[in-house]
mmCIF file as Biopython writes it, N, C-alpha, C and O atoms, coordinates in Angstrom:
data_model
#
loop_
_atom_site.group_PDB
_atom_site.id
_atom_site.type_symbol
_atom_site.label_atom_id
_atom_site.label_alt_id
_atom_site.label_comp_id
_atom_site.label_asym_id
_atom_site.label_entity_id
_atom_site.label_seq_id
_atom_site.pdbx_PDB_ins_code
_atom_site.Cartn_x
_atom_site.Cartn_y
_atom_site.Cartn_z
_atom_site.occupancy
_atom_site.B_iso_or_equiv
_atom_site.auth_seq_id
_atom_site.auth_asym_id
_atom_site.pdbx_PDB_model_num
ATOM 1   N N  . UNK A ? 1  ? 0.840   -1.184 0.000   1.0 0.0 1  A 1 
ATOM 2   C CA . UNK A ? 1  ? 0.000   0.000  0.000   1.0 0.0 1  A 1 
ATOM 3   C C  . UNK A ? 1  ? 0.882   1.243  0.000   1.0 0.0 1  A 1 
ATOM 4   O O  . UNK A ? 1  ? 1.834   1.325  0.777   1.0 0.0 1  A 1 
ATOM 5   N N  . UNK A ? 2  ? 0.584   2.192  -0.845  1.0 0.0 2  A 1 
ATOM 6   C CA . UNK A ? 2  ? 1.362   3.418  -0.924  1.0 0.0 2  A 1 
ATOM 7   C C  . UNK A ? 2  ? 0.960   4.377  0.188   1.0 0.0 2  A 1 
ATOM 8   O O  . UNK A ? 2  ? -0.162  4.348  0.694   1.0 0.0 2  A 1 
ATOM 9   N N  . UNK A ? 3  ? 1.907   5.219  0.546   1.0 0.0 3  A 1 
ATOM 10  C CA . UNK A ? 3  ? 1.684   6.202  1.600   1.0 0.0 3  A 1 
ATOM 11  C C  . UNK A ? 3  ? 0.895   7.390  1.072   1.0 0.0 3  A 1 
ATOM 12  O O  . UNK A ? 3  ? 1.136   7.863  -0.039  1.0 0.0 3  A 1 
ATOM 13  N N  . UNK A ? 4  ? -0.047  7.867  1.876   1.0 0.0 4  A 1 
ATOM 14  C CA . UNK A ? 4  ? -0.824  9.043  1.497   1.0 0.0 4  A 1 
ATOM 15  C C  . UNK A ? 4  ? 0.023   10.285 1.731   1.0 0.0 4  A 1 
ATOM 16  O O  . UNK A ? 4  ? 0.677   10.420 2.765   1.0 0.0 4  A 1 
ATOM 17  N N  . UNK A ? 5  ? 0.002   11.190 0.758   1.0 0.0 5  A 1 
ATOM 18  C CA . UNK A ? 5  ? 0.781   12.421 0.825   1.0 0.0 5  A 1 
ATOM 19  C C  . UNK A ? 5  ? -0.159  13.619 0.797   1.0 0.0 5  A 1 
ATOM 20  O O  . UNK A ? 5  ? -1.342  13.486 0.484   1.0 0.0 5  A 1 
ATOM 21  N N  . UNK A ? 6  ? 0.378   14.786 1.127   1.0 0.0 6  A 1 
ATOM 22  C CA . UNK A ? 6  ? -0.371  16.041 1.048   1.0 0.0 6  A 1 
ATOM 23  C C  . UNK A ? 6  ? 0.380   16.965 0.109   1.0 0.0 6  A 1 
ATOM 24  O O  . UNK A ? 6  ? 1.609   17.027 0.131   1.0 0.0 6  A 1 
ATOM 25  N N  . UNK A ? 7  ? -0.370  17.686 -0.719  1.0 0.0 7  A 1 
ATOM 26  C CA . UNK A ? 7  ? 0.236   18.636 -1.637  1.0 0.0 7  A 1 
ATOM 27  C C  . UNK A ? 7  ? -0.712  19.784 -1.923  1.0 0.0 7  A 1 
ATOM 28  O O  . UNK A ? 7  ? -1.810  19.869 -1.373  1.0 0.0 7  A 1 
ATOM 29  N N  . UNK A ? 8  ? -0.248  20.674 -2.810  1.0 0.0 8  A 1 
ATOM 30  C CA . UNK A ? 8  ? -1.007  21.861 -3.192  1.0 0.0 8  A 1 
ATOM 31  C C  . UNK A ? 8  ? -1.195  21.861 -4.702  1.0 0.0 8  A 1 
ATOM 32  O O  . UNK A ? 8  ? -0.249  21.593 -5.442  1.0 0.0 8  A 1 
ATOM 33  N N  . UNK A ? 9  ? -2.399  22.156 -5.163  1.0 0.0 9  A 1 
ATOM 34  C CA . UNK A ? 9  ? -2.674  22.201 -6.600  1.0 0.0 9  A 1 
ATOM 35  C C  . UNK A ? 9  ? -1.902  23.367 -7.212  1.0 0.0 9  A 1 
ATOM 36  O O  . UNK A ? 9  ? -2.088  24.520 -6.823  1.0 0.0 9  A 1 
ATOM 37  N N  . UNK A ? 10 ? -1.031  23.052 -8.178  1.0 0.0 10 A 1 
ATOM 38  C CA . UNK A ? 10 ? -0.278  24.092 -8.890  1.0 0.0 10 A 1 
ATOM 39  C C  . UNK A ? 10 ? -1.193  24.743 -9.921  1.0 0.0 10 A 1 
ATOM 40  O O  . UNK A ? 10 ? -1.312  25.966 -9.979  1.0 0.0 10 A 1 
ATOM 41  N N  . UNK A ? 11 ? -1.837  23.910 -10.733 1.0 0.0 11 A 1 
ATOM 42  C CA . UNK A ? 11 ? -2.861  24.368 -11.677 1.0 0.0 11 A 1 
ATOM 43  C C  . UNK A ? 11 ? -3.690  23.174 -12.101 1.0 0.0 11 A 1 
ATOM 44  O O  . UNK A ? 11 ? -3.244  22.029 -12.025 1.0 0.0 11 A 1 
ATOM 45  N N  . UNK A ? 12 ? -4.914  23.459 -12.554 1.0 0.0 12 A 1 
ATOM 46  C CA . UNK A ? 12 ? -5.811  22.414 -13.042 1.0 0.0 12 A 1 
ATOM 47  C C  . UNK A ? 12 ? -6.672  23.009 -14.143 1.0 0.0 12 A 1 
ATOM 48  O O  . UNK A ? 12 ? -7.354  24.010 -13.927 1.0 0.0 12 A 1 
ATOM 49  N N  . UNK A ? 13 ? -6.644  22.396 -15.328 1.0 0.0 13 A 1 
ATOM 50  C CA . UNK A ? 13 ? -7.424  22.855 -16.473 1.0 0.0 13 A 1 
ATOM 51  C C  . UNK A ? 13 ? -8.733  22.070 -16.494 1.0 0.0 13 A 1 
ATOM 52  O O  . UNK A ? 13 ? -8.750  20.888 -16.836 1.0 0.0 13 A 1 
ATOM 53  N N  . UNK A ? 14 ? -9.813  22.725 -16.131 1.0 0.0 14 A 1 
ATOM 54  C CA . UNK A ? 14 ? -11.116 22.069 -16.034 1.0 0.0 14 A 1 
ATOM 55  C C  . UNK A ? 14 ? -11.580 21.526 -17.377 1.0 0.0 14 A 1 
ATOM 56  O O  . UNK A ? 14 ? -12.137 20.429 -17.434 1.0 0.0 14 A 1 
ATOM 57  N N  . UNK A ? 15 ? -11.364 22.269 -18.459 1.0 0.0 15 A 1 
ATOM 58  C CA . UNK A ? 15 ? -11.849 21.820 -19.771 1.0 0.0 15 A 1 
ATOM 59  C C  . UNK A ? 15 ? -11.061 20.623 -20.293 1.0 0.0 15 A 1 
ATOM 60  O O  . UNK A ? 15 ? -11.617 19.789 -21.008 1.0 0.0 15 A 1 
ATOM 61  N N  . UNK A ? 16 ? -9.782  20.521 -19.952 1.0 0.0 16 A 1 
ATOM 62  C CA . UNK A ? 16 ? -8.972  19.375 -20.395 1.0 0.0 16 A 1 
ATOM 63  C C  . UNK A ? 16 ? -8.970  18.242 -19.376 1.0 0.0 16 A 1 
ATOM 64  O O  . UNK A ? 16 ? -8.659  17.101 -19.718 1.0 0.0 16 A 1 
ATOM 65  N N  . UNK A ? 17 ? -9.317  18.546 -18.123 1.0 0.0 17 A 1 
ATOM 66  C CA . UNK A ? 17 ? -9.455  17.509 -17.108 1.0 0.0 17 A 1 
ATOM 67  C C  . UNK A ? 17 ? -8.165  17.038 -16.474 1.0 0.0 17 A 1 
ATOM 68  O O  . UNK A ? 17 ? -8.102  15.922 -15.958 1.0 0.0 17 A 1 
ATOM 69  N N  . UNK A ? 18 ? -7.130  17.869 -16.501 1.0 0.0 18 A 1 
ATOM 70  C CA . UNK A ? 18 ? -5.890  17.479 -15.843 1.0 0.0 18 A 1 
ATOM 71  C C  . UNK A ? 18 ? -5.139  18.699 -15.342 1.0 0.0 18 A 1 
ATOM 72  O O  . UNK A ? 18 ? -5.467  19.837 -15.678 1.0 0.0 18 A 1 
ATOM 73  N N  . UNK A ? 19 ? -4.118  18.436 -14.526 1.0 0.0 19 A 1 
ATOM 74  C CA . UNK A ? 19 ? -3.284  19.500 -13.997 1.0 0.0 19 A 1 
ATOM 75  C C  . UNK A ? 19 ? -2.127  18.908 -13.221 1.0 0.0 19 A 1 
ATOM 76  O O  . UNK A ? 19 ? -1.751  17.753 -13.423 1.0 0.0 19 A 1 
ATOM 77  N N  . UNK A ? 20 ? -1.563  19.716 -12.323 1.0 0.0 20 A 1 
ATOM 78  C CA . UNK A ? 20 ? -0.414  19.271 -11.539 1.0 0.0 20 A 1 
ATOM 79  C C  . UNK A ? 20 ? -0.557  19.683 -10.086 1.0 0.0 20 A 1 
ATOM 80  O O  . UNK A ? 20 ? -1.106  20.736 -9.762  1.0 0.0 20 A 1 
ATOM 81  N N  . UNK A ? 21 ? -0.042  18.815 -9.218  1.0 0.0 21 A 1 
ATOM 82  C CA . UNK A ? 21 ? 0.011   19.042 -7.781  1.0 0.0 21 A 1 
ATOM 83  C C  . UNK A ? 21 ? 1.481   19.184 -7.405  1.0 0.0 21 A 1 
ATOM 84  O O  . UNK A ? 21 ? 2.332   18.478 -7.946  1.0 0.0 21 A 1 
ATOM 85  N N  . UNK A ? 22 ? 1.782   20.090 -6.483  1.0 0.0 22 A 1 
ATOM 86  C CA . UNK A ? 22 ? 3.128   20.213 -5.930  1.0 0.0 22 A 1 
ATOM 87  C C  . UNK A ? 22 ? 3.164   19.499 -4.586  1.0 0.0 22 A 1 
ATOM 88  O O  . UNK A ? 22 ? 2.345   19.769 -3.707  1.0 0.0 22 A 1 
ATOM 89  N N  . UNK A ? 23 ? 4.123   18.581 -4.432  1.0 0.0 23 A 1 
ATOM 90  C CA . UNK A ? 23 ? 4.292   17.922 -3.143  1.0 0.0 23 A 1 
ATOM 91  C C  . UNK A ? 23 ? 4.951   18.898 -2.177  1.0 0.0 23 A 1 
ATOM 92  O O  . UNK A ? 23 ? 5.368   19.985 -2.576  1.0 0.0 23 A 1 
ATOM 93  N N  . UNK A ? 24 ? 5.047   18.513 -0.913  1.0 0.0 24 A 1 
ATOM 94  C CA . UNK A ? 24 ? 5.659   19.384 0.089   1.0 0.0 24 A 1 
ATOM 95  C C  . UNK A ? 24 ? 7.131   19.647 -0.200  1.0 0.0 24 A 1 
ATOM 96  O O  . UNK A ? 24 ? 7.670   20.663 0.240   1.0 0.0 24 A 1 
ATOM 97  N N  . UNK A ? 25 ? 7.800   18.737 -0.943  1.0 0.0 25 A 1 
ATOM 98  C CA . UNK A ? 25 ? 9.214   18.970 -1.291  1.0 0.0 25 A 1 
ATOM 99  C C  . UNK A ? 25 ? 9.375   19.641 -2.659  1.0 0.0 25 A 1 
ATOM 100 O O  . UNK A ? 25 ? 10.495  19.786 -3.149  1.0 0.0 25 A 1 
ATOM 101 N N  . UNK A ? 26 ? 8.252   20.055 -3.282  1.0 0.0 26 A 1 
ATOM 102 C CA . UNK A ? 26 ? 8.313   20.804 -4.535  1.0 0.0 26 A 1 
ATOM 103 C C  . UNK A ? 26 ? 8.256   19.979 -5.807  1.0 0.0 26 A 1 
ATOM 104 O O  . UNK A ? 26 ? 8.398   20.530 -6.899  1.0 0.0 26 A 1 
ATOM 105 N N  . UNK A ? 27 ? 8.052   18.666 -5.697  1.0 0.0 27 A 1 
ATOM 106 C CA . UNK A ? 27 ? 7.950   17.802 -6.872  1.0 0.0 27 A 1 
ATOM 107 C C  . UNK A ? 27 ? 6.592   17.986 -7.542  1.0 0.0 27 A 1 
ATOM 108 O O  . UNK A ? 27 ? 5.567   18.040 -6.864  1.0 0.0 27 A 1 
ATOM 109 N N  . UNK A ? 28 ? 6.583   18.084 -8.882  1.0 0.0 28 A 1 
ATOM 110 C CA . UNK A ? 28 ? 5.329   18.201 -9.632  1.0 0.0 28 A 1 
ATOM 111 C C  . UNK A ? 28 ? 4.784   16.813 -9.937  1.0 0.0 28 A 1 
ATOM 112 O O  . UNK A ? 28 ? 5.516   15.931 -10.387 1.0 0.0 28 A 1 
ATOM 113 N N  . UNK A ? 29 ? 3.489   16.627 -9.689  1.0 0.0 29 A 1 
ATOM 114 C CA . UNK A ? 29 ? 2.830   15.340 -9.899  1.0 0.0 29 A 1 
ATOM 115 C C  . UNK A ? 29 ? 1.594   15.559 -10.768 1.0 0.0 29 A 1 
ATOM 116 O O  . UNK A ? 29 ? 0.768   16.421 -10.468 1.0 0.0 29 A 1 
ATOM 117 N N  . UNK A ? 30 ? 1.464   14.784 -11.842 1.0 0.0 30 A 1 
ATOM 118 C CA . UNK A ? 30 ? 0.319   14.860 -12.748 1.0 0.0 30 A 1 
ATOM 119 C C  . UNK A ? 30 ? -0.943  14.388 -12.037 1.0 0.0 30 A 1 
ATOM 120 O O  . UNK A ? 30 ? -0.906  13.428 -11.267 1.0 0.0 30 A 1 
ATOM 121 N N  . UNK A ? 31 ? -2.065  15.066 -12.297 1.0 0.0 31 A 1 
ATOM 122 C CA . UNK A ? 31 ? -3.356  14.630 -11.757 1.0 0.0 31 A 1 
ATOM 123 C C  . UNK A ? 31 ? -4.405  14.690 -12.869 1.0 0.0 31 A 1 
ATOM 124 O O  . UNK A ? 31 ? -4.497  15.679 -13.596 1.0 0.0 31 A 1 
ATOM 125 N N  . UNK A ? 32 ? -5.193  13.617 -12.990 1.0 0.0 32 A 1 
ATOM 126 C CA . UNK A ? 32 ? -6.277  13.533 -13.970 1.0 0.0 32 A 1 
ATOM 127 C C  . UNK A ? 32 ? -7.597  13.570 -13.206 1.0 0.0 32 A 1 
ATOM 128 O O  . UNK A ? 32 ? -7.684  13.078 -12.081 1.0 0.0 32 A 1 
ATOM 129 N N  . UNK A ? 33 ? -8.619  14.153 -13.819 1.0 0.0 33 A 1 
ATOM 130 C CA . UNK A ? 33 ? -9.897  14.323 -13.111 1.0 0.0 33 A 1 
ATOM 131 C C  . UNK A ? 33 ? -10.499 12.999 -12.651 1.0 0.0 33 A 1 
ATOM 132 O O  . UNK A ? 33 ? -11.212 12.978 -11.648 1.0 0.0 33 A 1 
ATOM 133 N N  . UNK A ? 34 ? -10.240 11.903 -13.342 1.0 0.0 34 A 1 
ATOM 134 C CA . UNK A ? 34 ? -10.797 10.608 -12.936 1.0 0.0 34 A 1 
ATOM 135 C C  . UNK A ? 34 ? -10.218 10.124 -11.605 1.0 0.0 34 A 1 
ATOM 136 O O  . UNK A ? 34 ? -10.803 9.259  -10.952 1.0 0.0 34 A 1 
ATOM 137 N N  . UNK A ? 35 ? -9.069  10.679 -11.202 1.0 0.0 35 A 1 
ATOM 138 C CA . UNK A ? 35 ? -8.436  10.287 -9.941  1.0 0.0 35 A 1 
ATOM 139 C C  . UNK A ? 35 ? -8.898  11.123 -8.754  1.0 0.0 35 A 1 
ATOM 140 O O  . UNK A ? 35 ? -8.483  10.873 -7.623  1.0 0.0 35 A 1 
ATOM 141 N N  . UNK A ? 36 ? -9.759  12.121 -9.002  1.0 0.0 36 A 1 
ATOM 142 C CA . UNK A ? 36 ? -10.271 12.969 -7.927  1.0 0.0 36 A 1 
ATOM 143 C C  . UNK A ? 36 ? -11.471 12.278 -7.289  1.0 0.0 36 A 1 
ATOM 144 O O  . UNK A ? 36 ? -12.438 11.945 -7.974  1.0 0.0 36 A 1 
ATOM 145 N N  . UNK A ? 37 ? -11.406 12.065 -5.992  1.0 0.0 37 A 1 
ATOM 146 C CA . UNK A ? 37 ? -12.499 11.411 -5.271  1.0 0.0 37 A 1 
ATOM 147 C C  . UNK A ? 37 ? -13.411 12.480 -4.685  1.0 0.0 37 A 1 
ATOM 148 O O  . UNK A ? 37 ? -13.182 12.992 -3.589  1.0 0.0 37 A 1 
ATOM 149 N N  . UNK A ? 38 ? -14.449 12.801 -5.448  1.0 0.0 38 A 1 
ATOM 150 C CA . UNK A ? 38 ? -15.409 13.821 -5.023  1.0 0.0 38 A 1 
ATOM 151 C C  . UNK A ? 38 ? -16.750 13.525 -5.676  1.0 0.0 38 A 1 
ATOM 152 O O  . UNK A ? 38 ? -16.812 12.871 -6.717  1.0 0.0 38 A 1 
ATOM 153 N N  . UNK A ? 39 ? -17.806 14.006 -5.068  1.0 0.0 39 A 1 
ATOM 154 C CA . UNK A ? 39 ? -19.146 13.852 -5.628  1.0 0.0 39 A 1 
ATOM 155 C C  . UNK A ? 39 ? -19.372 14.914 -6.697  1.0 0.0 39 A 1 
ATOM 156 O O  . UNK A ? 39 ? -18.865 16.030 -6.588  1.0 0.0 39 A 1 
ATOM 157 N N  . UNK A ? 40 ? -20.127 14.566 -7.718  1.0 0.0 40 A 1 
ATOM 158 C CA . UNK A ? 40 ? -20.480 15.536 -8.755  1.0 0.0 40 A 1 
ATOM 159 C C  . UNK A ? 40 ? -19.304 15.902 -9.646  1.0 0.0 40 A 1 
ATOM 160 O O  . UNK A ? 40 ? -18.492 15.047 -10.001 1.0 0.0 40 A 1 
ATOM 161 N N  . UNK A ? 41 ? -19.220 17.175 -10.005 1.0 0.0 41 A 1 
ATOM 162 C CA . UNK A ? 41 ? -18.195 17.669 -10.921 1.0 0.0 41 A 1 
ATOM 163 C C  . UNK A ? 41 ? -16.828 17.623 -10.245 1.0 0.0 41 A 1 
ATOM 164 O O  . UNK A ? 41 ? -16.634 18.216 -9.185  1.0 0.0 41 A 1 
ATOM 165 N N  . UNK A ? 42 ? -15.890 16.922 -10.858 1.0 0.0 42 A 1 
ATOM 166 C CA . UNK A ? 42 ? -14.552 16.766 -10.288 1.0 0.0 42 A 1 
ATOM 167 C C  . UNK A ? 42 ? -13.649 17.885 -10.787 1.0 0.0 42 A 1 
ATOM 168 O O  . UNK A ? 42 ? -13.329 17.966 -11.973 1.0 0.0 42 A 1 
ATOM 169 N N  . UNK A ? 43 ? -13.248 18.744 -9.861  1.0 0.0 43 A 1 
ATOM 170 C CA . UNK A ? 43 ? -12.447 19.909 -10.208 1.0 0.0 43 A 1 
ATOM 171 C C  . UNK A ? 43 ? -11.513 20.231 -9.051  1.0 0.0 43 A 1 
ATOM 172 O O  . UNK A ? 43 ? -11.828 19.953 -7.893  1.0 0.0 43 A 1 
ATOM 173 N N  . UNK A ? 44 ? -10.371 20.814 -9.366  1.0 0.0 44 A 1 
ATOM 174 C CA . UNK A ? 44 ? -9.443  21.295 -8.350  1.0 0.0 44 A 1 
ATOM 175 C C  . UNK A ? 44 ? -9.164  22.766 -8.619  1.0 0.0 44 A 1 
ATOM 176 O O  . UNK A ? 44 ? -9.267  23.228 -9.755  1.0 0.0 44 A 1 
ATOM 177 N N  . UNK A ? 45 ? -8.812  23.496 -7.571  1.0 0.0 45 A 1 
ATOM 178 C CA . UNK A ? 45 ? -8.557  24.925 -7.672  1.0 0.0 45 A 1 
ATOM 179 C C  . UNK A ? 45 ? -7.101  25.209 -7.324  1.0 0.0 45 A 1 
ATOM 180 O O  . UNK A ? 45 ? -6.556  24.618 -6.391  1.0 0.0 45 A 1 
ATOM 181 N N  . UNK A ? 46 ? -6.475  26.105 -8.066  1.0 0.0 46 A 1 
ATOM 182 C CA . UNK A ? 46 ? -5.093  26.499 -7.790  1.0 0.0 46 A 1 
ATOM 183 C C  . UNK A ? 46 ? -4.947  26.902 -6.326  1.0 0.0 46 A 1 
ATOM 184 O O  . UNK A ? 46 ? -5.735  27.693 -5.808  1.0 0.0 46 A 1 
ATOM 185 N N  . UNK A ? 47 ? -3.924  26.347 -5.661  1.0 0.0 47 A 1 
ATOM 186 C CA . UNK A ? 47 ? -3.671  26.651 -4.257  1.0 0.0 47 A 1 
ATOM 187 C C  . UNK A ? 47 ? -4.398  25.753 -3.276  1.0 0.0 47 A 1 
ATOM 188 O O  . UNK A ? 47 ? -4.143  25.818 -2.074  1.0 0.0 47 A 1 
ATOM 189 N N  . UNK A ? 48 ? -5.303  24.914 -3.771  1.0 0.0 48 A 1 
ATOM 190 C CA . UNK A ? 48 ? -6.084  24.018 -2.912  1.0 0.0 48 A 1 
ATOM 191 C C  . UNK A ? 48 ? -5.196  22.910 -2.355  1.0 0.0 48 A 1 
ATOM 192 O O  . UNK A ? 48 ? -4.362  22.363 -3.076  1.0 0.0 48 A 1 
ATOM 193 N N  . UNK A ? 49 ? -5.370  22.576 -1.075  1.0 0.0 49 A 1 
ATOM 194 C CA . UNK A ? 49 ? -4.660  21.465 -0.446  1.0 0.0 49 A 1 
ATOM 195 C C  . UNK A ? 49 ? -5.406  20.169 -0.748  1.0 0.0 49 A 1 
ATOM 196 O O  . UNK A ? 49 ? -6.635  20.120 -0.695  1.0 0.0 49 A 1 
ATOM 197 N N  . UNK A ? 50 ? -4.644  19.116 -1.065  1.0 0.0 50 A 1 
ATOM 198 C CA . UNK A ? 50 ? -5.217  17.809 -1.368  1.0 0.0 50 A 1 
ATOM 199 C C  . UNK A ? 50 ? -4.354  16.720 -0.744  1.0 0.0 50 A 1 
ATOM 200 O O  . UNK A ? 50 ? -3.165  16.916 -0.495  1.0 0.0 50 A 1 
ATOM 201 N N  . UNK A ? 51 ? -4.970  15.574 -0.497  1.0 0.0 51 A 1 
ATOM 202 C CA . UNK A ? 51 ? -4.214  14.380 -0.132  1.0 0.0 51 A 1 
ATOM 203 C C  . UNK A ? 51 ? -4.293  13.438 -1.323  1.0 0.0 51 A 1 
ATOM 204 O O  . UNK A ? 51 ? -5.261  13.464 -2.084  1.0 0.0 51 A 1 
ATOM 205 N N  . UNK A ? 52 ? -3.268  12.604 -1.480  1.0 0.0 52 A 1 
ATOM 206 C CA . UNK A ? 52 ? -3.226  11.702 -2.626  1.0 0.0 52 A 1 
ATOM 207 C C  . UNK A ? 52 ? -2.214  10.592 -2.380  1.0 0.0 52 A 1 
ATOM 208 O O  . UNK A ? 52 ? -1.388  10.666 -1.471  1.0 0.0 52 A 1 
ATOM 209 N N  . UNK A ? 53 ? -2.302  9.562  -3.215  1.0 0.0 53 A 1 
ATOM 210 C CA . UNK A ? 53 ? -1.343  8.471  -3.209  1.0 0.0 53 A 1 
ATOM 211 C C  . UNK A ? 53 ? -0.494  8.625  -4.461  1.0 0.0 53 A 1 
ATOM 212 O O  . UNK A ? 53 ? -1.028  8.765  -5.562  1.0 0.0 53 A 1 
ATOM 213 N N  . UNK A ? 54 ? 0.813   8.601  -4.300  1.0 0.0 54 A 1 
ATOM 214 C CA . UNK A ? 54 ? 1.742   8.794  -5.407  1.0 0.0 54 A 1 
ATOM 215 C C  . UNK A ? 54 ? 1.951   7.484  -6.154  1.0 0.0 54 A 1 
ATOM 216 O O  . UNK A ? 54 ? 2.226   6.450  -5.544  1.0 0.0 54 A 1 
ATOM 217 N N  . UNK A ? 55 ? 1.819   7.532  -7.484  1.0 0.0 55 A 1 
ATOM 218 C CA . UNK A ? 55 ? 2.082   6.373  -8.339  1.0 0.0 55 A 1 
ATOM 219 C C  . UNK A ? 55 ? 3.191   6.730  -9.312  1.0 0.0 55 A 1 
ATOM 220 O O  . UNK A ? 55 ? 3.214   7.831  -9.861  1.0 0.0 55 A 1 
ATOM 221 N N  . UNK A ? 56 ? 4.108   5.801  -9.525  1.0 0.0 56 A 1 
ATOM 222 C CA . UNK A ? 56 ? 5.167   6.000  -10.505 1.0 0.0 56 A 1 
ATOM 223 C C  . UNK A ? 56 ? 4.806   5.178  -11.736 1.0 0.0 56 A 1 
ATOM 224 O O  . UNK A ? 56 ? 4.941   3.955  -11.739 1.0 0.0 56 A 1 
ATOM 225 N N  . UNK A ? 57 ? 4.343   5.864  -12.787 1.0 0.0 57 A 1 
ATOM 226 C CA . UNK A ? 57 ? 3.957   5.195  -14.028 1.0 0.0 57 A 1 
ATOM 227 C C  . UNK A ? 57 ? 5.149   5.199  -14.974 1.0 0.0 57 A 1 
ATOM 228 O O  . UNK A ? 57 ? 6.187   5.778  -14.655 1.0 0.0 57 A 1 
ATOM 229 N N  . UNK A ? 58 ? 5.019   4.572  -16.112 1.0 0.0 58 A 1 
ATOM 230 C CA . UNK A ? 58 ? 6.080   4.583  -17.108 1.0 0.0 58 A 1 
ATOM 231 C C  . UNK A ? 58 ? 6.341   5.969  -17.668 1.0 0.0 58 A 1 
ATOM 232 O O  . UNK A ? 58 ? 7.406   6.226  -18.230 1.0 0.0 58 A 1 
ATOM 233 N N  . UNK A ? 59 ? 5.363   6.872  -17.514 1.0 0.0 59 A 1 
ATOM 234 C CA . UNK A ? 59 ? 5.488   8.231  -18.044 1.0 0.0 59 A 1 
ATOM 235 C C  . UNK A ? 59 ? 5.889   9.250  -16.983 1.0 0.0 59 A 1 
ATOM 236 O O  . UNK A ? 59 ? 6.160   10.404 -17.314 1.0 0.0 59 A 1 
ATOM 237 N N  . UNK A ? 60 ? 5.931   8.848  -15.717 1.0 0.0 60 A 1 
ATOM 238 C CA . UNK A ? 60 ? 6.282   9.778  -14.641 1.0 0.0 60 A 1 
ATOM 239 C C  . UNK A ? 60 ? 5.385   9.606  -13.437 1.0 0.0 60 A 1 
ATOM 240 O O  . UNK A ? 60 ? 4.710   8.587  -13.293 1.0 0.0 60 A 1 
ATOM 241 N N  . UNK A ? 61 ? 5.379   10.611 -12.569 1.0 0.0 61 A 1 
ATOM 242 C CA . UNK A ? 61 ? 4.599   10.551 -11.334 1.0 0.0 61 A 1 
ATOM 243 C C  . UNK A ? 61 ? 3.155   10.963 -11.579 1.0 0.0 61 A 1 
ATOM 244 O O  . UNK A ? 61 ? 2.880   11.908 -12.318 1.0 0.0 61 A 1 
ATOM 245 N N  . UNK A ? 62 ? 2.234   10.232 -10.942 1.0 0.0 62 A 1 
ATOM 246 C CA . UNK A ? 62 ? 0.803   10.505 -11.083 1.0 0.0 62 A 1 
ATOM 247 C C  . UNK A ? 62 ? 0.142   10.408 -9.714  1.0 0.0 62 A 1 
ATOM 248 O O  . UNK A ? 62 ? 0.469   9.533  -8.911  1.0 0.0 62 A 1 
ATOM 249 N N  . UNK A ? 63 ? -0.790  11.317 -9.462  1.0 0.0 63 A 1 
ATOM 250 C CA . UNK A ? 63 ? -1.548  11.304 -8.211  1.0 0.0 63 A 1 
ATOM 251 C C  . UNK A ? 63 ? -2.793  10.439 -8.386  1.0 0.0 63 A 1 
ATOM 252 O O  . UNK A ? 63 ? -3.523  10.575 -9.368  1.0 0.0 63 A 1 
ATOM 253 N N  . UNK A ? 64 ? -3.026  9.550  -7.423  1.0 0.0 64 A 1 
ATOM 254 C CA . UNK A ? 64 ? -4.224  8.707  -7.417  1.0 0.0 64 A 1 
ATOM 255 C C  . UNK A ? 64 ? -4.958  8.950  -6.103  1.0 0.0 64 A 1 
ATOM 256 O O  . UNK A ? 64 ? -4.380  9.471  -5.149  1.0 0.0 64 A 1 
ATOM 257 N N  . UNK A ? 65 ? -6.230  8.572  -6.061  1.0 0.0 65 A 1 
ATOM 258 C CA . UNK A ? 65 ? -7.044  8.707  -4.844  1.0 0.0 65 A 1 
ATOM 259 C C  . UNK A ? 65 ? -6.960  10.127 -4.279  1.0 0.0 65 A 1 
ATOM 260 O O  . UNK A ? 65 ? -6.773  10.316 -3.077  1.0 0.0 65 A 1 
ATOM 261 N N  . UNK A ? 66 ? -7.100  11.123 -5.160  1.0 0.0 66 A 1 
ATOM 262 C CA . UNK A ? 66 ? -6.970  12.533 -4.775  1.0 0.0 66 A 1 
ATOM 263 C C  . UNK A ? 66 ? -8.213  12.986 -4.016  1.0 0.0 66 A 1 
ATOM 264 O O  . UNK A ? 66 ? -9.337  12.831 -4.491  1.0 0.0 66 A 1 
ATOM 265 N N  . UNK A ? 67 ? -7.990  13.550 -2.821  1.0 0.0 67 A 1 
ATOM 266 C CA . UNK A ? 67 ? -9.097  14.019 -1.977  1.0 0.0 67 A 1 
ATOM 267 C C  . UNK A ? 67 ? -8.845  15.467 -1.582  1.0 0.0 67 A 1 
ATOM 268 O O  . UNK A ? 67 ? -7.822  15.771 -0.968  1.0 0.0 67 A 1 
ATOM 269 N N  . UNK A ? 68 ? -9.765  16.365 -1.925  1.0 0.0 68 A 1 
ATOM 270 C CA . UNK A ? 68 ? -9.641  17.755 -1.467  1.0 0.0 68 A 1 
ATOM 271 C C  . UNK A ? 68 ? -9.674  17.811 0.060   1.0 0.0 68 A 1 
ATOM 272 O O  . UNK A ? 68 ? -10.434 17.080 0.696   1.0 0.0 68 A 1 
ATOM 273 N N  . UNK A ? 69 ? -8.854  18.671 0.640   1.0 0.0 69 A 1 
ATOM 274 C CA . UNK A ? 69 ? -8.814  18.825 2.109   1.0 0.0 69 A 1 
ATOM 275 C C  . UNK A ? 69 ? -9.548  20.078 2.537   1.0 0.0 69 A 1 
ATOM 276 O O  . UNK A ? 69 ? -9.620  20.374 3.729   1.0 0.0 69 A 1 
#
């Protein structure tokens, strides 16, 4: 099981459905709207705090199980 992390939304493009989260150490992590755990419209706001599980894919780091705080 991966460790849950906390980060801040760097930016999120609602129309394209993806963006990036900054971890506490400044690493950029890709986030897709399908990984956001929320009811209704899944969206993140710049500067918003989130918790997530970090995944290392073949293309780089990706946030999974993203929960707005």
